[in-house]
PDB file with SEQRES, HELIX, SHEET and CRYST1 records, atoms N, CA, C and O in Angstrom:
SEQRES   1 A   85  UNK UNK UNK UNK UNK UNK UNK UNK UNK UNK UNK UNK UNK          
SEQRES   2 A   85  UNK UNK UNK UNK UNK UNK UNK UNK UNK UNK UNK UNK UNK          
SEQRES   3 A   85  UNK UNK UNK UNK UNK UNK UNK UNK UNK UNK UNK UNK UNK          
SEQRES   4 A   85  UNK UNK UNK UNK UNK UNK UNK UNK UNK UNK UNK UNK UNK          
SEQRES   5 A   85  UNK UNK UNK UNK UNK UNK UNK UNK UNK UNK UNK UNK UNK          
SEQRES   6 A   85  UNK UNK UNK UNK UNK UNK UNK UNK UNK UNK UNK UNK UNK          
SEQRES   7 A   85  UNK UNK UNK UNK UNK UNK UNK                                  
HELIX    1 AA1 UNK A    4  UNK A    6  5                                   3    
HELIX    2 AA2 UNK A    9  UNK A   26  1                                  18    
HELIX    3 AA3 UNK A   32  UNK A   38  1                                   7    
HELIX    4 AA4 UNK A   43  UNK A   52  1                                  10    
HELIX    5 AA5 UNK A   70  UNK A   80  1                                  11    
HELIX    6 AA6 UNK A   82  UNK A   84  5                                   3    
SHEET    1 AA1 3 UNK A  29  UNK A  31  0                                        
SHEET    2 AA1 3 UNK A  65  UNK A  69 -1                                        
SHEET    3 AA1 3 UNK A  59  UNK A  62 -1                                        
CRYST1    1.000    1.000    1.000  90.00  90.00  90.00 P 1           1          
ATOM      1  N   UNK A   1      10.550   0.937 -25.266  1.00  0.00           N  
ATOM      2  CA  UNK A   1       9.228   0.752 -25.627  1.00  0.00           C  
ATOM      3  C   UNK A   1       8.461   1.986 -25.193  1.00  0.00           C  
ATOM      4  O   UNK A   1       8.586   2.435 -24.054  1.00  0.00           O  
ATOM      5  N   UNK A   2       7.646   2.547 -26.125  1.00  0.00           N  
ATOM      6  CA  UNK A   2       6.803   3.814 -25.707  1.00  0.00           C  
ATOM      7  C   UNK A   2       5.732   3.473 -24.729  1.00  0.00           C  
ATOM      8  O   UNK A   2       5.151   2.388 -24.752  1.00  0.00           O  
ATOM      9  N   UNK A   3       5.481   4.419 -23.868  1.00  0.00           N  
ATOM     10  CA  UNK A   3       4.463   4.347 -22.942  1.00  0.00           C  
ATOM     11  C   UNK A   3       3.093   4.653 -23.512  1.00  0.00           C  
ATOM     12  O   UNK A   3       2.886   5.805 -23.895  1.00  0.00           O  
ATOM     13  N   UNK A   4       2.100   3.711 -23.612  1.00  0.00           N  
ATOM     14  CA  UNK A   4       0.813   4.001 -24.357  1.00  0.00           C  
ATOM     15  C   UNK A   4       0.019   5.082 -23.612  1.00  0.00           C  
ATOM     16  O   UNK A   4      -0.860   5.707 -24.204  1.00  0.00           O  
ATOM     17  N   UNK A   5       0.308   5.312 -22.340  1.00  0.00           N  
ATOM     18  CA  UNK A   5      -0.556   6.338 -21.705  1.00  0.00           C  
ATOM     19  C   UNK A   5       0.062   7.674 -21.634  1.00  0.00           C  
ATOM     20  O   UNK A   5      -0.443   8.546 -20.927  1.00  0.00           O  
ATOM     21  N   UNK A   6       1.112   7.878 -22.317  1.00  0.00           N  
ATOM     22  CA  UNK A   6       1.742   9.237 -22.445  1.00  0.00           C  
ATOM     23  C   UNK A   6       1.324   9.999 -23.628  1.00  0.00           C  
ATOM     24  O   UNK A   6       1.662  11.180 -23.717  1.00  0.00           O  
ATOM     25  N   UNK A   7       0.603   9.427 -24.569  1.00  0.00           N  
ATOM     26  CA  UNK A   7       0.080  10.129 -25.707  1.00  0.00           C  
ATOM     27  C   UNK A   7      -1.109  10.984 -25.472  1.00  0.00           C  
ATOM     28  O   UNK A   7      -1.640  10.945 -24.363  1.00  0.00           O  
ATOM     29  N   UNK A   8      -1.566  11.727 -26.373  1.00  0.00           N  
ATOM     30  CA  UNK A   8      -2.579  12.648 -26.270  1.00  0.00           C  
ATOM     31  C   UNK A   8      -3.920  12.015 -25.919  1.00  0.00           C  
ATOM     32  O   UNK A   8      -4.795  12.735 -25.438  1.00  0.00           O  
ATOM     33  N   UNK A   9      -4.134  10.777 -26.116  1.00  0.00           N  
ATOM     34  CA  UNK A   9      -5.358  10.015 -25.933  1.00  0.00           C  
ATOM     35  C   UNK A   9      -5.586   9.977 -24.455  1.00  0.00           C  
ATOM     36  O   UNK A   9      -6.739   9.976 -24.024  1.00  0.00           O  
ATOM     37  N   UNK A  10      -4.577   9.946 -23.674  1.00  0.00           N  
ATOM     38  CA  UNK A  10      -4.797   9.799 -22.148  1.00  0.00           C  
ATOM     39  C   UNK A  10      -5.513  10.935 -21.618  1.00  0.00           C  
ATOM     40  O   UNK A  10      -6.361  10.730 -20.749  1.00  0.00           O  
ATOM     41  N   UNK A  11      -5.276  12.143 -22.040  1.00  0.00           N  
ATOM     42  CA  UNK A  11      -5.886  13.316 -21.530  1.00  0.00           C  
ATOM     43  C   UNK A  11      -7.392  13.237 -21.838  1.00  0.00           C  
ATOM     44  O   UNK A  11      -8.227  13.551 -20.989  1.00  0.00           O  
ATOM     45  N   UNK A  12      -7.735  12.792 -23.121  1.00  0.00           N  
ATOM     46  CA  UNK A  12      -9.206  12.743 -23.357  1.00  0.00           C  
ATOM     47  C   UNK A  12      -9.926  11.664 -22.549  1.00  0.00           C  
ATOM     48  O   UNK A  12     -11.105  11.827 -22.234  1.00  0.00           O  
ATOM     49  N   UNK A  13      -9.276  10.612 -22.220  1.00  0.00           N  
ATOM     50  CA  UNK A  13      -9.776   9.547 -21.356  1.00  0.00           C  
ATOM     51  C   UNK A  13     -10.086  10.195 -19.948  1.00  0.00           C  
ATOM     52  O   UNK A  13     -11.177  10.043 -19.399  1.00  0.00           O  
ATOM     53  N   UNK A  14      -9.023  10.946 -19.388  1.00  0.00           N  
ATOM     54  CA  UNK A  14      -9.253  11.535 -18.102  1.00  0.00           C  
ATOM     55  C   UNK A  14     -10.384  12.525 -18.068  1.00  0.00           C  
ATOM     56  O   UNK A  14     -11.143  12.586 -17.101  1.00  0.00           O  
ATOM     57  N   UNK A  15     -10.501  13.319 -19.148  1.00  0.00           N  
ATOM     58  CA  UNK A  15     -11.462  14.325 -19.354  1.00  0.00           C  
ATOM     59  C   UNK A  15     -12.891  13.660 -19.432  1.00  0.00           C  
ATOM     60  O   UNK A  15     -13.835  14.131 -18.798  1.00  0.00           O  
ATOM     61  N   UNK A  16     -13.005  12.602 -20.194  1.00  0.00           N  
ATOM     62  CA  UNK A  16     -14.255  11.874 -20.304  1.00  0.00           C  
ATOM     63  C   UNK A  16     -14.642  11.248 -18.897  1.00  0.00           C  
ATOM     64  O   UNK A  16     -15.797  11.280 -18.471  1.00  0.00           O  
ATOM     65  N   UNK A  17     -13.581  10.678 -18.212  1.00  0.00           N  
ATOM     66  CA  UNK A  17     -13.898  10.139 -16.925  1.00  0.00           C  
ATOM     67  C   UNK A  17     -14.435  11.220 -15.953  1.00  0.00           C  
ATOM     68  O   UNK A  17     -15.367  10.963 -15.190  1.00  0.00           O  
ATOM     69  N   UNK A  18     -13.836  12.427 -15.989  1.00  0.00           N  
ATOM     70  CA  UNK A  18     -14.268  13.463 -15.056  1.00  0.00           C  
ATOM     71  C   UNK A  18     -15.821  13.893 -15.391  1.00  0.00           C  
ATOM     72  O   UNK A  18     -16.648  14.159 -14.518  1.00  0.00           O  
ATOM     73  N   UNK A  19     -16.057  13.914 -16.709  1.00  0.00           N  
ATOM     74  CA  UNK A  19     -17.387  14.319 -17.202  1.00  0.00           C  
ATOM     75  C   UNK A  19     -18.355  13.267 -16.632  1.00  0.00           C  
ATOM     76  O   UNK A  19     -19.412  13.594 -16.093  1.00  0.00           O  
ATOM     77  N   UNK A  20     -17.965  12.023 -16.769  1.00  0.00           N  
ATOM     78  CA  UNK A  20     -18.903  10.861 -16.236  1.00  0.00           C  
ATOM     79  C   UNK A  20     -19.173  10.971 -14.799  1.00  0.00           C  
ATOM     80  O   UNK A  20     -20.298  10.879 -14.308  1.00  0.00           O  
ATOM     81  N   UNK A  21     -18.011  11.186 -14.102  1.00  0.00           N  
ATOM     82  CA  UNK A  21     -18.204  11.348 -12.599  1.00  0.00           C  
ATOM     83  C   UNK A  21     -19.068  12.516 -12.332  1.00  0.00           C  
ATOM     84  O   UNK A  21     -20.019  12.328 -11.573  1.00  0.00           O  
ATOM     85  N   UNK A  22     -18.900  13.644 -12.814  1.00  0.00           N  
ATOM     86  CA  UNK A  22     -19.751  14.796 -12.637  1.00  0.00           C  
ATOM     87  C   UNK A  22     -21.228  14.495 -12.990  1.00  0.00           C  
ATOM     88  O   UNK A  22     -22.133  14.888 -12.254  1.00  0.00           O  
ATOM     89  N   UNK A  23     -21.453  13.828 -14.070  1.00  0.00           N  
ATOM     90  CA  UNK A  23     -22.789  13.497 -14.413  1.00  0.00           C  
ATOM     91  C   UNK A  23     -23.399  12.565 -13.533  1.00  0.00           C  
ATOM     92  O   UNK A  23     -24.587  12.751 -13.272  1.00  0.00           O  
ATOM     93  N   UNK A  24     -22.785  11.552 -13.002  1.00  0.00           N  
ATOM     94  CA  UNK A  24     -23.253  10.604 -12.016  1.00  0.00           C  
ATOM     95  C   UNK A  24     -23.620  11.301 -10.714  1.00  0.00           C  
ATOM     96  O   UNK A  24     -24.683  11.060 -10.143  1.00  0.00           O  
ATOM     97  N   UNK A  25     -22.669  12.222 -10.227  1.00  0.00           N  
ATOM     98  CA  UNK A  25     -22.895  12.955  -9.057  1.00  0.00           C  
ATOM     99  C   UNK A  25     -24.120  13.830  -9.141  1.00  0.00           C  
ATOM    100  O   UNK A  25     -24.850  13.948  -8.157  1.00  0.00           O  
ATOM    101  N   UNK A  26     -24.375  14.450 -10.283  1.00  0.00           N  
ATOM    102  CA  UNK A  26     -25.550  15.366 -10.425  1.00  0.00           C  
ATOM    103  C   UNK A  26     -26.746  14.557 -10.468  1.00  0.00           C  
ATOM    104  O   UNK A  26     -27.828  15.096 -10.236  1.00  0.00           O  
ATOM    105  N   UNK A  27     -26.678  13.310 -10.741  1.00  0.00           N  
ATOM    106  CA  UNK A  27     -27.912  12.452 -10.801  1.00  0.00           C  
ATOM    107  C   UNK A  27     -28.146  11.776  -9.568  1.00  0.00           C  
ATOM    108  O   UNK A  27     -29.091  10.987  -9.538  1.00  0.00           O  
ATOM    109  N   UNK A  28     -27.426  11.951  -8.504  1.00  0.00           N  
ATOM    110  CA  UNK A  28     -27.649  11.188  -7.269  1.00  0.00           C  
ATOM    111  C   UNK A  28     -28.934  11.600  -6.536  1.00  0.00           C  
ATOM    112  O   UNK A  28     -29.362  12.752  -6.607  1.00  0.00           O  
ATOM    113  N   UNK A  29     -29.489  10.712  -5.890  1.00  0.00           N  
ATOM    114  CA  UNK A  29     -30.762  10.945  -5.197  1.00  0.00           C  
ATOM    115  C   UNK A  29     -30.534  10.854  -3.592  1.00  0.00           C  
ATOM    116  O   UNK A  29     -29.747  10.068  -3.065  1.00  0.00           O  
ATOM    117  N   UNK A  30     -31.294  11.722  -2.949  1.00  0.00           N  
ATOM    118  CA  UNK A  30     -31.210  11.773  -1.537  1.00  0.00           C  
ATOM    119  C   UNK A  30     -32.593  11.338  -0.885  1.00  0.00           C  
ATOM    120  O   UNK A  30     -33.667  11.699  -1.367  1.00  0.00           O  
ATOM    121  N   UNK A  31     -32.494  10.571   0.198  1.00  0.00           N  
ATOM    122  CA  UNK A  31     -33.719  10.236   0.910  1.00  0.00           C  
ATOM    123  C   UNK A  31     -33.873  11.406   1.932  1.00  0.00           C  
ATOM    124  O   UNK A  31     -32.972  12.207   2.181  1.00  0.00           O  
ATOM    125  N   UNK A  32     -35.099  11.415   2.487  1.00  0.00           N  
ATOM    126  CA  UNK A  32     -35.420  12.481   3.488  1.00  0.00           C  
ATOM    127  C   UNK A  32     -34.525  12.718   4.605  1.00  0.00           C  
ATOM    128  O   UNK A  32     -34.240  13.881   4.888  1.00  0.00           O  
ATOM    129  N   UNK A  33     -34.044  11.738   5.282  1.00  0.00           N  
ATOM    130  CA  UNK A  33     -33.067  12.035   6.368  1.00  0.00           C  
ATOM    131  C   UNK A  33     -31.830  12.669   5.871  1.00  0.00           C  
ATOM    132  O   UNK A  33     -31.257  13.485   6.593  1.00  0.00           O  
ATOM    133  N   UNK A  34     -31.353  12.362   4.672  1.00  0.00           N  
ATOM    134  CA  UNK A  34     -30.221  13.027   4.093  1.00  0.00           C  
ATOM    135  C   UNK A  34     -30.428  14.485   3.712  1.00  0.00           C  
ATOM    136  O   UNK A  34     -29.545  15.337   3.812  1.00  0.00           O  
ATOM    137  N   UNK A  35     -31.679  14.711   3.262  1.00  0.00           N  
ATOM    138  CA  UNK A  35     -32.036  16.046   2.899  1.00  0.00           C  
ATOM    139  C   UNK A  35     -32.120  16.965   4.112  1.00  0.00           C  
ATOM    140  O   UNK A  35     -31.684  18.116   4.131  1.00  0.00           O  
ATOM    141  N   UNK A  36     -32.755  16.310   5.171  1.00  0.00           N  
ATOM    142  CA  UNK A  36     -32.932  17.187   6.415  1.00  0.00           C  
ATOM    143  C   UNK A  36     -31.521  17.375   7.238  1.00  0.00           C  
ATOM    144  O   UNK A  36     -31.452  18.202   8.147  1.00  0.00           O  
ATOM    145  N   UNK A  37     -30.530  16.651   6.907  1.00  0.00           N  
ATOM    146  CA  UNK A  37     -29.268  16.933   7.421  1.00  0.00           C  
ATOM    147  C   UNK A  37     -28.633  18.126   6.711  1.00  0.00           C  
ATOM    148  O   UNK A  37     -27.875  18.902   7.294  1.00  0.00           O  
ATOM    149  N   UNK A  38     -28.981  18.239   5.413  1.00  0.00           N  
ATOM    150  CA  UNK A  38     -28.418  19.371   4.711  1.00  0.00           C  
ATOM    151  C   UNK A  38     -29.279  20.684   4.797  1.00  0.00           C  
ATOM    152  O   UNK A  38     -28.756  21.795   4.714  1.00  0.00           O  
ATOM    153  N   UNK A  39     -30.581  20.500   4.962  1.00  0.00           N  
ATOM    154  CA  UNK A  39     -31.515  21.583   5.171  1.00  0.00           C  
ATOM    155  C   UNK A  39     -32.096  21.519   6.542  1.00  0.00           C  
ATOM    156  O   UNK A  39     -33.031  20.739   6.723  1.00  0.00           O  
ATOM    157  N   UNK A  40     -31.677  22.208   7.476  1.00  0.00           N  
ATOM    158  CA  UNK A  40     -32.148  21.975   8.853  1.00  0.00           C  
ATOM    159  C   UNK A  40     -33.529  22.476   9.228  1.00  0.00           C  
ATOM    160  O   UNK A  40     -33.675  23.457   9.957  1.00  0.00           O  
ATOM    161  N   UNK A  41     -34.520  21.801   8.729  1.00  0.00           N  
ATOM    162  CA  UNK A  41     -35.940  21.982   9.033  1.00  0.00           C  
ATOM    163  C   UNK A  41     -36.650  20.834   9.549  1.00  0.00           C  
ATOM    164  O   UNK A  41     -36.056  19.764   9.414  1.00  0.00           O  
ATOM    165  N   UNK A  42     -37.737  20.806  10.086  1.00  0.00           N  
ATOM    166  CA  UNK A  42     -38.418  19.626  10.555  1.00  0.00           C  
ATOM    167  C   UNK A  42     -39.035  18.830   9.361  1.00  0.00           C  
ATOM    168  O   UNK A  42     -39.112  19.319   8.234  1.00  0.00           O  
ATOM    169  N   UNK A  43     -39.450  17.630   9.660  1.00  0.00           N  
ATOM    170  CA  UNK A  43     -40.091  16.913   8.553  1.00  0.00           C  
ATOM    171  C   UNK A  43     -41.411  17.708   8.095  1.00  0.00           C  
ATOM    172  O   UNK A  43     -41.664  17.904   6.906  1.00  0.00           O  
ATOM    173  N   UNK A  44     -42.193  18.127   9.104  1.00  0.00           N  
ATOM    174  CA  UNK A  44     -43.451  18.759   8.766  1.00  0.00           C  
ATOM    175  C   UNK A  44     -43.199  20.022   7.939  1.00  0.00           C  
ATOM    176  O   UNK A  44     -43.910  20.305   6.975  1.00  0.00           O  
ATOM    177  N   UNK A  45     -42.189  20.758   8.335  1.00  0.00           N  
ATOM    178  CA  UNK A  45     -41.865  22.016   7.556  1.00  0.00           C  
ATOM    179  C   UNK A  45     -41.480  21.657   6.189  1.00  0.00           C  
ATOM    180  O   UNK A  45     -41.906  22.286   5.220  1.00  0.00           O  
ATOM    181  N   UNK A  46     -40.675  20.647   6.090  1.00  0.00           N  
ATOM    182  CA  UNK A  46     -40.121  20.195   4.760  1.00  0.00           C  
ATOM    183  C   UNK A  46     -41.277  19.829   3.849  1.00  0.00           C  
ATOM    184  O   UNK A  46     -41.318  20.311   2.717  1.00  0.00           O  
ATOM    185  N   UNK A  47     -42.226  18.996   4.286  1.00  0.00           N  
ATOM    186  CA  UNK A  47     -43.352  18.537   3.510  1.00  0.00           C  
ATOM    187  C   UNK A  47     -44.178  19.633   3.059  1.00  0.00           C  
ATOM    188  O   UNK A  47     -44.576  19.704   1.896  1.00  0.00           O  
ATOM    189  N   UNK A  48     -44.490  20.624   4.088  1.00  0.00           N  
ATOM    190  CA  UNK A  48     -45.243  21.849   3.773  1.00  0.00           C  
ATOM    191  C   UNK A  48     -44.563  22.646   2.742  1.00  0.00           C  
ATOM    192  O   UNK A  48     -45.233  23.166   1.849  1.00  0.00           O  
ATOM    193  N   UNK A  49     -43.250  22.789   2.792  1.00  0.00           N  
ATOM    194  CA  UNK A  49     -42.586  23.516   1.760  1.00  0.00           C  
ATOM    195  C   UNK A  49     -42.507  22.784   0.326  1.00  0.00           C  
ATOM    196  O   UNK A  49     -42.409  23.423  -0.721  1.00  0.00           O  
ATOM    197  N   UNK A  50     -42.557  21.474   0.381  1.00  0.00           N  
ATOM    198  CA  UNK A  50     -42.680  20.741  -0.854  1.00  0.00           C  
ATOM    199  C   UNK A  50     -44.065  20.940  -1.525  1.00  0.00           C  
ATOM    200  O   UNK A  50     -44.182  21.121  -2.737  1.00  0.00           O  
ATOM    201  N   UNK A  51     -45.079  20.895  -0.680  1.00  0.00           N  
ATOM    202  CA  UNK A  51     -46.437  21.107  -1.148  1.00  0.00           C  
ATOM    203  C   UNK A  51     -46.727  22.489  -1.594  1.00  0.00           C  
ATOM    204  O   UNK A  51     -47.493  22.686  -2.537  1.00  0.00           O  
ATOM    205  N   UNK A  52     -46.138  23.468  -0.945  1.00  0.00           N  
ATOM    206  CA  UNK A  52     -46.347  24.893  -1.427  1.00  0.00           C  
ATOM    207  C   UNK A  52     -45.383  25.273  -2.543  1.00  0.00           C  
ATOM    208  O   UNK A  52     -45.537  26.374  -3.073  1.00  0.00           O  
ATOM    209  N   UNK A  53     -44.473  24.525  -2.921  1.00  0.00           N  
ATOM    210  CA  UNK A  53     -43.513  24.826  -3.982  1.00  0.00           C  
ATOM    211  C   UNK A  53     -42.325  25.519  -3.530  1.00  0.00           C  
ATOM    212  O   UNK A  53     -41.481  25.806  -4.379  1.00  0.00           O  
ATOM    213  N   UNK A  54     -42.117  25.857  -2.214  1.00  0.00           N  
ATOM    214  CA  UNK A  54     -40.968  26.482  -1.659  1.00  0.00           C  
ATOM    215  C   UNK A  54     -39.753  25.644  -1.847  1.00  0.00           C  
ATOM    216  O   UNK A  54     -38.685  26.150  -2.193  1.00  0.00           O  
ATOM    217  N   UNK A  55     -39.910  24.277  -1.609  1.00  0.00           N  
ATOM    218  CA  UNK A  55     -38.886  23.243  -1.613  1.00  0.00           C  
ATOM    219  C   UNK A  55     -39.052  22.429  -2.869  1.00  0.00           C  
ATOM    220  O   UNK A  55     -40.171  22.401  -3.381  1.00  0.00           O  
ATOM    221  N   UNK A  56     -38.030  21.744  -3.435  1.00  0.00           N  
ATOM    222  CA  UNK A  56     -38.052  21.020  -4.617  1.00  0.00           C  
ATOM    223  C   UNK A  56     -39.052  19.911  -4.460  1.00  0.00           C  
ATOM    224  O   UNK A  56     -39.355  19.448  -3.360  1.00  0.00           O  
ATOM    225  N   UNK A  57     -39.558  19.500  -5.612  1.00  0.00           N  
ATOM    226  CA  UNK A  57     -40.546  18.297  -5.750  1.00  0.00           C  
ATOM    227  C   UNK A  57     -39.730  16.995  -5.541  1.00  0.00           C  
ATOM    228  O   UNK A  57     -38.532  16.889  -5.804  1.00  0.00           O  
ATOM    229  N   UNK A  58     -40.463  16.093  -5.076  1.00  0.00           N  
ATOM    230  CA  UNK A  58     -39.846  14.715  -4.802  1.00  0.00           C  
ATOM    231  C   UNK A  58     -39.856  13.877  -6.060  1.00  0.00           C  
ATOM    232  O   UNK A  58     -40.491  14.229  -7.054  1.00  0.00           O  
ATOM    233  N   UNK A  59     -39.182  12.819  -6.010  1.00  0.00           N  
ATOM    234  CA  UNK A  59     -39.114  11.829  -7.061  1.00  0.00           C  
ATOM    235  C   UNK A  59     -39.537  10.453  -6.362  1.00  0.00           C  
ATOM    236  O   UNK A  59     -38.866   9.958  -5.456  1.00  0.00           O  
ATOM    237  N   UNK A  60     -40.685   9.891  -6.853  1.00  0.00           N  
ATOM    238  CA  UNK A  60     -41.210   8.653  -6.339  1.00  0.00           C  
ATOM    239  C   UNK A  60     -40.430   7.575  -6.967  1.00  0.00           C  
ATOM    240  O   UNK A  60     -40.314   7.545  -8.192  1.00  0.00           O  
ATOM    241  N   UNK A  61     -39.857   6.638  -6.168  1.00  0.00           N  
ATOM    242  CA  UNK A  61     -39.171   5.466  -6.746  1.00  0.00           C  
ATOM    243  C   UNK A  61     -40.115   4.301  -6.430  1.00  0.00           C  
ATOM    244  O   UNK A  61     -39.892   3.269  -7.062  1.00  0.00           O  
ATOM    245  N   UNK A  62     -41.003   4.293  -5.671  1.00  0.00           N  
ATOM    246  CA  UNK A  62     -41.985   3.267  -5.313  1.00  0.00           C  
ATOM    247  C   UNK A  62     -42.963   3.767  -4.395  1.00  0.00           C  
ATOM    248  O   UNK A  62     -42.927   4.925  -3.981  1.00  0.00           O  
ATOM    249  N   UNK A  63     -43.963   2.812  -4.014  1.00  0.00           N  
ATOM    250  CA  UNK A  63     -45.058   3.340  -3.221  1.00  0.00           C  
ATOM    251  C   UNK A  63     -44.598   3.903  -1.846  1.00  0.00           C  
ATOM    252  O   UNK A  63     -45.276   4.743  -1.255  1.00  0.00           O  
ATOM    253  N   UNK A  64     -43.433   3.420  -1.353  1.00  0.00           N  
ATOM    254  CA  UNK A  64     -42.969   3.893  -0.050  1.00  0.00           C  
ATOM    255  C   UNK A  64     -41.532   4.491  -0.075  1.00  0.00           C  
ATOM    256  O   UNK A  64     -40.822   4.605   0.925  1.00  0.00           O  
ATOM    257  N   UNK A  65     -41.203   4.845  -1.291  1.00  0.00           N  
ATOM    258  CA  UNK A  65     -39.789   5.338  -1.412  1.00  0.00           C  
ATOM    259  C   UNK A  65     -39.840   6.678  -2.177  1.00  0.00           C  
ATOM    260  O   UNK A  65     -40.253   6.765  -3.333  1.00  0.00           O  
ATOM    261  N   UNK A  66     -39.386   7.716  -1.441  1.00  0.00           N  
ATOM    262  CA  UNK A  66     -39.399   9.060  -1.987  1.00  0.00           C  
ATOM    263  C   UNK A  66     -37.997   9.705  -1.872  1.00  0.00           C  
ATOM    264  O   UNK A  66     -37.378   9.608  -0.812  1.00  0.00           O  
ATOM    265  N   UNK A  67     -37.484  10.357  -2.932  1.00  0.00           N  
ATOM    266  CA  UNK A  67     -36.163  10.940  -2.995  1.00  0.00           C  
ATOM    267  C   UNK A  67     -36.231  12.295  -3.581  1.00  0.00           C  
ATOM    268  O   UNK A  67     -37.214  12.734  -4.177  1.00  0.00           O  
ATOM    269  N   UNK A  68     -35.080  12.956  -3.365  1.00  0.00           N  
ATOM    270  CA  UNK A  68     -34.920  14.237  -4.131  1.00  0.00           C  
ATOM    271  C   UNK A  68     -33.614  14.247  -4.767  1.00  0.00           C  
ATOM    272  O   UNK A  68     -32.644  13.664  -4.284  1.00  0.00           O  
ATOM    273  N   UNK A  69     -33.583  14.978  -5.963  1.00  0.00           N  
ATOM    274  CA  UNK A  69     -32.380  15.090  -6.713  1.00  0.00           C  
ATOM    275  C   UNK A  69     -31.331  16.049  -5.899  1.00  0.00           C  
ATOM    276  O   UNK A  69     -31.658  17.148  -5.451  1.00  0.00           O  
ATOM    277  N   UNK A  70     -30.112  15.515  -5.779  1.00  0.00           N  
ATOM    278  CA  UNK A  70     -29.135  16.281  -5.049  1.00  0.00           C  
ATOM    279  C   UNK A  70     -28.850  17.619  -5.660  1.00  0.00           C  
ATOM    280  O   UNK A  70     -28.532  18.582  -4.962  1.00  0.00           O  
ATOM    281  N   UNK A  71     -28.966  17.679  -6.997  1.00  0.00           N  
ATOM    282  CA  UNK A  71     -28.777  19.018  -7.751  1.00  0.00           C  
ATOM    283  C   UNK A  71     -29.817  19.895  -7.254  1.00  0.00           C  
ATOM    284  O   UNK A  71     -29.496  21.051  -6.976  1.00  0.00           O  
ATOM    285  N   UNK A  72     -31.140  19.477  -7.084  1.00  0.00           N  
ATOM    286  CA  UNK A  72     -32.193  20.386  -6.609  1.00  0.00           C  
ATOM    287  C   UNK A  72     -31.920  20.792  -5.249  1.00  0.00           C  
ATOM    288  O   UNK A  72     -32.115  21.968  -4.941  1.00  0.00           O  
ATOM    289  N   UNK A  73     -31.480  19.940  -4.375  1.00  0.00           N  
ATOM    290  CA  UNK A  73     -31.164  20.338  -3.047  1.00  0.00           C  
ATOM    291  C   UNK A  73     -30.031  21.335  -2.957  1.00  0.00           C  
ATOM    292  O   UNK A  73     -30.131  22.293  -2.191  1.00  0.00           O  
ATOM    293  N   UNK A  74     -28.942  21.149  -3.716  1.00  0.00           N  
ATOM    294  CA  UNK A  74     -27.875  22.016  -3.833  1.00  0.00           C  
ATOM    295  C   UNK A  74     -28.290  23.511  -4.264  1.00  0.00           C  
ATOM    296  O   UNK A  74     -27.827  24.501  -3.697  1.00  0.00           O  
ATOM    297  N   UNK A  75     -29.152  23.565  -5.260  1.00  0.00           N  
ATOM    298  CA  UNK A  75     -29.674  24.773  -5.749  1.00  0.00           C  
ATOM    299  C   UNK A  75     -30.528  25.462  -4.663  1.00  0.00           C  
ATOM    300  O   UNK A  75     -30.500  26.683  -4.513  1.00  0.00           O  
ATOM    301  N   UNK A  76     -31.237  24.694  -3.961  1.00  0.00           N  
ATOM    302  CA  UNK A  76     -32.115  25.317  -2.839  1.00  0.00           C  
ATOM    303  C   UNK A  76     -31.167  25.903  -1.751  1.00  0.00           C  
ATOM    304  O   UNK A  76     -31.394  27.020  -1.285  1.00  0.00           O  
ATOM    305  N   UNK A  77     -30.156  25.190  -1.365  1.00  0.00           N  
ATOM    306  CA  UNK A  77     -29.215  25.635  -0.465  1.00  0.00           C  
ATOM    307  C   UNK A  77     -28.516  26.871  -0.896  1.00  0.00           C  
ATOM    308  O   UNK A  77     -28.385  27.830  -0.134  1.00  0.00           O  
ATOM    309  N   UNK A  78     -28.067  26.855  -2.108  1.00  0.00           N  
ATOM    310  CA  UNK A  78     -27.499  28.105  -2.670  1.00  0.00           C  
ATOM    311  C   UNK A  78     -28.405  29.278  -2.628  1.00  0.00           C  
ATOM    312  O   UNK A  78     -27.986  30.386  -2.294  1.00  0.00           O  
ATOM    313  N   UNK A  79     -29.752  29.038  -2.991  1.00  0.00           N  
ATOM    314  CA  UNK A  79     -30.667  30.188  -3.008  1.00  0.00           C  
ATOM    315  C   UNK A  79     -30.959  30.739  -1.664  1.00  0.00           C  
ATOM    316  O   UNK A  79     -31.352  31.897  -1.521  1.00  0.00           O  
ATOM    317  N   UNK A  80     -30.758  29.858  -0.598  1.00  0.00           N  
ATOM    318  CA  UNK A  80     -31.111  30.252   0.810  1.00  0.00           C  
ATOM    319  C   UNK A  80     -29.899  30.826   1.489  1.00  0.00           C  
ATOM    320  O   UNK A  80     -30.045  31.391   2.573  1.00  0.00           O  
ATOM    321  N   UNK A  81     -28.740  30.726   0.946  1.00  0.00           N  
ATOM    322  CA  UNK A  81     -27.462  31.162   1.491  1.00  0.00           C  
ATOM    323  C   UNK A  81     -27.462  32.687   1.471  1.00  0.00           C  
ATOM    324  O   UNK A  81     -27.797  33.266   0.437  1.00  0.00           O  
ATOM    325  N   UNK A  82     -27.080  33.411   2.631  1.00  0.00           N  
ATOM    326  CA  UNK A  82     -26.978  34.865   2.619  1.00  0.00           C  
ATOM    327  C   UNK A  82     -25.822  35.291   1.738  1.00  0.00           C  
ATOM    328  O   UNK A  82     -25.841  36.424   1.257  1.00  0.00           O  
ATOM    329  N   UNK A  83     -24.840  34.484   1.496  1.00  0.00           N  
ATOM    330  CA  UNK A  83     -23.774  34.842   0.663  1.00  0.00           C  
ATOM    331  C   UNK A  83     -24.161  35.082  -0.800  1.00  0.00           C  
ATOM    332  O   UNK A  83     -23.447  35.830  -1.468  1.00  0.00           O  
ATOM    333  N   UNK A  84     -25.173  34.538  -1.315  1.00  0.00           N  
ATOM    334  CA  UNK A  84     -25.584  34.597  -2.708  1.00  0.00           C  
ATOM    335  C   UNK A  84     -26.552  35.807  -2.915  1.00  0.00           C  
ATOM    336  O   UNK A  84     -26.898  36.154  -4.044  1.00  0.00           O  
ATOM    337  N   UNK A  85     -26.932  36.373  -1.887  1.00  0.00           N  
ATOM    338  CA  UNK A  85     -27.845  37.565  -1.961  1.00  0.00           C  
ATOM    339  C   UNK A  85     -27.167  38.875  -1.886  1.00  0.00           C  
ATOM    340  O   UNK A  85     -27.824  39.915  -1.937  1.00  0.00           O  
TER     341      UNK A  85                                                      
END                                                                             
């Protein structure tokens, strides 16, 4: 009996699964404590940077819930790294 997962369709399913996983990871949101673990500044410095445009803008999910896109934080970290300059 032939194995249904050995045909060429299996590869396209794996590729699509990888694309979906990548898309989901790029859409993840971080709360402020998570951001401050990745970018070691104080809360006051972070908020001043957001206000001045030095740091990424936040995404409001509700009246008391603020997040940042993980992609934006990754870009910020890459731009601040001495290796990229």
